[in-house]
TITORTI-696420 format. One record per residue (C-alpha): residue number from 1; y, x, z. Coordinates in nm, 3 decimals, padded with zeros to 5 digits. Layout:
# residues N
NUM; Y; X; Z
...
END
This chain:
# residues 253
1; -02.448; -01.566; -01.735
2; -02.070; -01.529; -01.704
3; -01.872; -01.249; -01.543
4; -01.587; -01.381; -01.329
5; -01.316; -01.176; -01.161
6; -01.158; -01.352; -00.864
7; -00.835; -01.245; -00.694
8; -00.749; -01.363; -00.344
9; -00.396; -01.327; -00.212
10; -00.280; -01.255; 00.141
11; -00.268; -01.620; 00.250
12; -00.630; -01.665; 00.137
13; -00.754; -01.377; 00.358
14; -00.502; -01.415; 00.640
15; -00.754; -01.412; 00.927
16; -01.126; -01.395; 01.004
17; -01.189; -01.765; 00.940
18; -01.011; -01.743; 00.604
19; -01.215; -01.438; 00.505
20; -01.537; -01.621; 00.595
21; -01.429; -01.919; 00.382
22; -01.352; -01.691; 00.087
23; -01.690; -01.520; 00.127
24; -01.862; -01.860; 00.112
25; -01.675; -01.944; -00.208
26; -01.768; -01.611; -00.369
27; -02.135; -01.656; -00.281
28; -02.128; -02.011; -00.420
29; -01.984; -01.882; -00.749
30; -02.256; -01.615; -00.763
31; -02.536; -01.862; -00.686
32; -02.413; -02.076; -00.978
33; -02.538; -01.797; -01.203
34; -02.231; -01.574; -01.239
35; -02.163; -01.210; -01.175
36; -01.859; -01.187; -00.948
37; -01.606; -00.907; -00.896
38; -01.324; -00.965; -00.650
39; -00.977; -00.819; -00.600
40; -00.808; -00.872; -00.263
41; -00.458; -00.839; -00.124
42; -00.374; -00.732; 00.231
43; -00.424; -00.990; 00.506
44; -00.127; -01.217; 00.572
45; 00.179; -01.020; 00.678
46; 00.001; -00.683; 00.702
47; 00.211; -00.515; 00.432
48; 00.538; -00.632; 00.587
49; 00.420; -00.512; 00.928
50; 00.337; -00.168; 00.787
51; 00.680; -00.146; 00.624
52; 00.848; -00.240; 00.954
53; 00.653; 00.028; 01.139
54; 00.743; 00.289; 00.878
55; 01.113; 00.202; 00.896
56; 01.103; 00.216; 01.275
57; 00.984; 00.576; 01.248
58; 01.186; 00.693; 00.946
59; 01.465; 00.491; 00.785
60; 01.418; 00.689; 00.463
61; 01.045; 00.764; 00.443
62; 00.902; 00.982; 00.162
63; 00.782; 00.765; -00.127
64; 00.447; 00.941; -00.141
65; 00.376; 00.873; 00.226
66; 00.483; 00.509; 00.192
67; 00.228; 00.459; -00.085
68; -00.038; 00.628; 00.127
69; 00.046; 00.384; 00.406
70; 00.072; 00.076; 00.184
71; -00.283; 00.115; 00.053
72; -00.422; 00.061; 00.404
73; -00.380; -00.317; 00.410
74; -00.599; -00.390; 00.109
75; -00.866; -00.151; 00.238
76; -00.892; -00.357; 00.556
77; -00.929; -00.680; 00.355
78; -01.193; -00.544; 00.119
79; -01.409; -00.407; 00.402
80; -01.394; -00.724; 00.611
81; -01.473; -00.942; 00.309
82; -01.776; -00.728; 00.223
83; -01.893; -00.766; 00.583
84; -01.842; -01.144; 00.568
85; -02.053; -01.168; 00.251
86; -02.324; -00.958; 00.415
87; -02.315; -01.178; 00.727
88; -02.373; -01.484; 00.507
89; -02.684; -01.335; 00.351
90; -02.561; -01.177; 00.028
91; -02.467; -00.823; -00.077
92; -02.131; -00.670; -00.157
93; -01.977; -00.325; -00.201
94; -01.609; -00.255; -00.150
95; -01.405; -00.001; -00.346
96; -01.056; 00.138; -00.311
97; -00.836; 00.142; -00.620
98; -00.924; 00.504; -00.687
99; -01.299; 00.442; -00.638
100; -01.272; 00.150; -00.881
101; -01.124; 00.380; -01.146
102; -00.758; 00.273; -01.147
103; -00.559; 00.571; -01.276
104; -00.180; 00.538; -01.275
105; 00.133; 00.740; -01.329
106; 00.305; 00.892; -01.025
107; 00.586; 00.635; -00.994
108; 00.540; 00.568; -00.623
109; 00.597; 00.207; -00.524
110; 00.598; 00.084; -00.884
111; 00.319; 00.272; -01.060
112; 00.192; 00.167; -01.403
113; -00.178; 00.158; -01.485
114; -00.281; 00.419; -01.741
115; -00.652; 00.347; -01.750
116; -00.924; 00.158; -01.565
117; -01.278; 00.295; -01.567
118; -01.472; 00.077; -01.322
119; -01.816; 00.231; -01.362
120; -01.897; 00.205; -00.991
121; -01.799; -00.162; -00.983
122; -02.006; -00.234; -01.295
123; -02.302; -00.052; -01.141
124; -02.276; -00.263; -00.825
125; -02.269; -00.581; -01.034
126; -02.571; -00.472; -01.236
127; -02.769; -00.447; -00.910
128; -02.681; -00.803; -00.812
129; -02.402; -00.718; -00.570
130; -02.050; -00.855; -00.547
131; -01.797; -00.581; -00.628
132; -01.483; -00.599; -00.413
133; -01.176; -00.396; -00.513
134; -00.861; -00.328; -00.314
135; -00.572; -00.462; -00.520
136; -00.220; -00.326; -00.562
137; -00.331; 00.037; -00.570
138; -00.464; 00.325; -00.775
139; -00.457; 00.701; -00.792
140; -00.224; 00.925; -00.992
141; -00.349; 01.191; -01.228
142; -00.254; 01.437; -00.952
143; -00.492; 01.260; -00.712
144; -00.233; 01.086; -00.492
145; -00.255; 00.724; -00.378
146; -00.013; 00.494; -00.563
147; 00.088; 00.128; -00.541
148; 00.174; -00.104; -00.829
149; 00.475; -00.287; -00.685
150; 00.541; -00.660; -00.655
151; 00.257; -00.872; -00.790
152; 00.041; -00.562; -00.807
153; -00.282; -00.728; -00.692
154; -00.256; -00.988; -00.970
155; -00.213; -00.705; -01.219
156; -00.509; -00.519; -01.064
157; -00.725; -00.829; -01.109
158; -00.635; -00.878; -01.474
159; -00.680; -00.508; -01.549
160; -01.022; -00.509; -01.381
161; -01.123; -00.823; -01.572
162; -01.024; -00.659; -01.901
163; -01.206; -00.334; -01.819
164; -01.524; -00.516; -01.717
165; -01.511; -00.755; -02.014
166; -01.496; -01.061; -01.787
167; -01.499; -01.416; -01.920
168; -01.209; -01.526; -01.698
169; -00.980; -01.394; -01.427
170; -00.931; -01.646; -01.147
171; -00.614; -01.605; -00.939
172; -00.654; -01.781; -00.604
173; -00.342; -01.876; -00.412
174; -00.228; -02.146; -00.167
175; -00.137; -02.410; -00.429
176; -00.350; -02.597; -00.685
177; -00.221; -02.416; -00.992
178; 00.117; -02.407; -01.165
179; 00.342; -02.708; -01.107
180; 00.659; -02.847; -01.262
181; 00.828; -02.756; -00.931
182; 00.721; -02.611; -00.596
183; 00.487; -02.884; -00.459
184; 00.558; -02.768; -00.105
185; 00.921; -02.867; -00.157
186; 00.905; -03.139; -00.425
187; 00.630; -03.395; -00.345
188; 00.649; -03.546; -00.695
189; 00.583; -03.213; -00.871
190; 00.302; -03.234; -01.127
191; 00.027; -02.982; -01.189
192; 00.026; -02.839; -01.542
193; -00.338; -02.831; -01.667
194; -00.293; -02.565; -01.938
195; -00.025; -02.320; -02.045
196; 00.014; -02.054; -02.312
197; 00.091; -01.696; -02.213
198; 00.444; -01.729; -02.350
199; 00.508; -02.045; -02.150
200; 00.381; -01.880; -01.832
201; 00.589; -01.570; -01.898
202; 00.901; -01.785; -01.939
203; 00.828; -01.954; -01.608
204; 00.764; -01.622; -01.434
205; 01.087; -01.477; -01.574
206; 01.272; -01.786; -01.450
207; 01.153; -01.728; -01.095
208; 00.819; -01.906; -01.066
209; 00.634; -01.706; -00.801
210; 00.277; -01.812; -00.875
211; 00.212; -01.517; -01.110
212; 00.397; -01.190; -01.161
213; 00.540; -01.131; -01.508
214; 00.357; -00.800; -01.552
215; 00.024; -00.968; -01.476
216; 00.077; -01.230; -01.750
217; 00.193; -00.966; -01.998
218; -00.127; -00.769; -01.935
219; -00.341; -01.081; -01.981
220; -00.164; -01.169; -02.307
221; -00.204; -00.817; -02.443
222; -00.582; -00.837; -02.403
223; -00.627; -01.217; -02.444
224; -00.778; -01.250; -02.095
225; -00.801; -01.616; -01.986
226; -00.645; -01.685; -01.645
227; -00.724; -01.968; -01.406
228; -00.470; -02.021; -01.127
229; -00.618; -02.228; -00.847
230; -00.618; -02.280; -00.471
231; -00.860; -02.107; -00.235
232; -00.815; -02.400; 00.004
233; -00.958; -02.669; -00.225
234; -01.195; -02.715; -00.519
235; -00.951; -02.914; -00.731
236; -00.881; -02.803; -01.091
237; -00.605; -02.546; -01.133
238; -00.400; -02.430; -01.430
239; -00.558; -02.249; -01.723
240; -00.350; -01.991; -01.910
241; -00.527; -01.931; -02.238
242; -00.506; -01.759; -02.576
243; -00.438; -01.988; -02.868
244; -00.736; -02.181; -03.005
245; -00.950; -02.130; -02.693
246; -01.114; -02.450; -02.577
247; -01.074; -02.495; -02.199
248; -01.431; -02.627; -02.180
249; -01.556; -02.278; -02.270
250; -01.405; -02.126; -01.956
251; -01.667; -02.085; -01.679
252; -01.630; -02.218; -01.325
253; -01.358; -02.470; -01.414
END
């Protein structure tokens, strides 16, 4: 049995139908004989809408209160996804970043993870449940809600995968992996089947938006295999692997 951590971005959980589709995919992965933990972003434009509302009220809002507000979007996603899994006949428990054991520094809006102790998530998995974690967020050592900044949900997913000892961290987006150019703009762009961490970091630093640089750095530090793929298809994605790891050993490819 493999342990797979899946991360779904905002476009993958943009509305109720999308959430139901993601729930079906998670259940399918579980029925294939895997334990599954999930990290979710906020639905669609929820984060941008929250920022707009905050700025409409206070053009210079306190950083602490902004982080308290920003954690709301992912909490909505995680709860609705757990309900969707339940409605389709399986079991899931949702956890906020703090409940999942993400402890950070107090750098509001751009917090760094200090430790991840996901005992409650691991306990849910051991009972046959799907564990769903709100991405992009944690709690400071002072007990305040914090957010991880741009690409924070990707970083949350990799950090959770490392802490749980997962076999792979799957990053689901709206494209079929990493391409030689943006396939939505360049029709002739080619999917890259495998990349090293260093190659992916170079691409991220050069502006490729598929993965955040900090997420890839975290994966490289702990040799966590990544699989970037689309939540809208079942086509192969892009594997980002440690040296000398055979792609055939990665589950759910």
